[in-house]
C-alpha positions as CSV (number, residue, x, y, z in Angstrom):
1,X,2.5,17.8,5.5
2,X,2.4,14.3,4.3
3,X,2.7,13.0,1.1
4,X,0.1,10.1,0.4
5,X,0.8,7.6,-2.6
6,X,-2.3,6.1,-4.3
7,X,-1.8,4.2,-7.4
8,X,-3.3,6.2,-10.5
9,X,-1.9,4.8,-13.0
10,X,1.0,2.6,-14.0
11,X,4.0,3.4,-12.8
12,X,7.4,2.3,-13.8
13,X,11.0,2.3,-12.1
14,X,11.7,5.5,-13.4
15,X,9.1,6.8,-12.1
16,X,9.9,6.1,-8.1
17,X,9.6,8.2,-5.7
18,X,13.7,7.8,-3.6
19,X,16.0,10.1,-2.5
20,X,16.2,12.1,-4.8
21,X,12.6,13.0,-4.2
22,X,12.5,12.7,-0.7
23,X,14.7,14.7,-0.4
24,X,13.4,17.4,-1.7
25,X,10.2,16.7,0.8
26,X,10.0,19.6,3.7
27,X,11.8,18.8,6.4
28,X,9.5,16.4,8.7
29,X,7.0,15.3,6.0
30,X,5.8,12.3,6.6
31,X,5.2,9.6,3.1
32,X,2.4,7.1,3.7
33,X,2.2,4.3,0.5
34,X,-1.3,2.4,0.5
35,X,-1.0,1.9,-2.9
36,X,1.8,-0.7,-3.6
37,X,4.8,-1.8,-3.2
38,X,8.1,-1.2,-5.0
39,X,6.8,2.8,-5.6
40,X,9.3,3.6,-3.3
41,X,12.9,3.0,-2.7
42,X,12.0,1.6,0.6
43,X,16.5,2.0,2.2
44,X,15.8,5.5,0.5
45,X,12.7,6.1,3.2
46,X,14.0,3.7,5.8
47,X,17.8,6.0,6.4
48,X,16.3,9.5,5.6
49,X,13.6,8.8,8.2
50,X,16.1,7.0,10.1
51,X,18.0,10.9,9.6
52,X,15.9,13.3,11.0
53,X,14.9,14.2,7.3
54,X,11.7,12.6,7.8
55,X,10.0,12.2,10.1
56,X,7.6,8.9,9.5
57,X,6.6,7.5,7.8
58,X,3.3,5.1,6.6
59,X,3.2,1.5,4.7
60,X,1.0,-0.1,4.2
61,X,2.7,-2.6,1.3
62,X,6.7,-3.6,0.4
63,X,8.5,-4.8,-2.4
64,X,9.8,-8.1,-1.0
65,X,6.9,-9.9,1.3
66,X,7.9,-11.1,3.9
67,X,9.8,-8.3,5.0
68,X,13.2,-10.0,7.7
69,X,13.1,-9.0,10.3
70,X,15.9,-7.3,10.0
71,X,14.0,-5.4,7.7
72,X,14.9,-1.7,8.0
73,X,11.2,-0.5,8.0
74,X,10.6,-3.4,11.3
75,X,13.3,-1.6,12.6
76,X,13.2,2.6,12.2
77,X,11.5,4.1,15.3
78,X,8.9,6.7,12.7
79,X,8.5,3.3,10.8
80,X,5.1,1.9,10.7
81,X,3.9,-1.0,8.8
82,X,0.9,-2.9,8.0
83,X,0.6,-5.7,5.8
84,X,-1.4,-4.5,3.5
85,X,-5.0,-3.8,5.1
86,X,-4.9,-0.7,5.1
87,X,-8.5,0.2,3.9
88,X,-9.6,-2.4,6.4
89,X,-12.4,-0.8,8.7
90,X,-14.4,-1.6,11.1
91,X,-17.8,-1.4,8.6
92,X,-16.1,-3.7,6.3
93,X,-17.8,-7.0,7.2
94,X,-21.2,-5.0,7.1
95,X,-20.4,-4.4,3.8
96,X,-17.9,-6.4,1.5
97,X,-19.3,-10.1,3.4
98,X,-23.1,-9.4,1.7
99,X,-21.3,-8.2,-1.6
100,X,-18.9,-11.8,-1.4
101,X,-22.9,-13.4,-1.4
102,X,-24.4,-12.0,-3.7
103,X,-21.8,-12.8,-5.7
104,X,-21.1,-16.2,-5.6
105,X,-25.2,-16.3,-5.3
106,X,-25.7,-15.3,-8.7
107,X,-22.3,-16.8,-9.8
108,X,-23.5,-20.1,-8.3
109,X,-27.1,-19.8,-10.3
110,X,-24.9,-19.0,-13.9
111,X,-25.4,-15.0,-13.2
112,X,-22.5,-12.9,-13.9
113,X,-21.2,-12.0,-10.5
114,X,-22.1,-7.3,-10.4
115,X,-18.9,-7.0,-8.7
116,X,-16.9,-8.7,-11.0
117,X,-13.5,-6.7,-11.4
118,X,-11.3,-9.7,-14.2
119,X,-14.0,-11.6,-16.0
120,X,-11.6,-13.0,-18.3
121,X,-11.1,-15.4,-15.6
122,X,-13.9,-15.9,-14.6
123,X,-14.7,-18.9,-17.0
């Protein structure tokens, strides 16, 4: 059993996964956060893994970057931390780079880029 966190809406601090929520997870569960740093109480998570309440965790984003070398997330067996690259796959260059080139060419020609996300900042 694992819990995968993906932000569906703007979460505020009261929505954060903390020690109370973690304590209600099944013994031996794995928590995976690929959404945003700050959605999980990192100290509570490290404590739960260290104490054996959770089997482990996969963290692709943290609240404060960079983590210090002595951070519990980096020093707790069973926790894997990646530098917010969990979405990177072997085929990303084949898919993303052509999109970027197309958008840069469109912009250079005065057109609106097809894959524009934050248009308010374009001009």
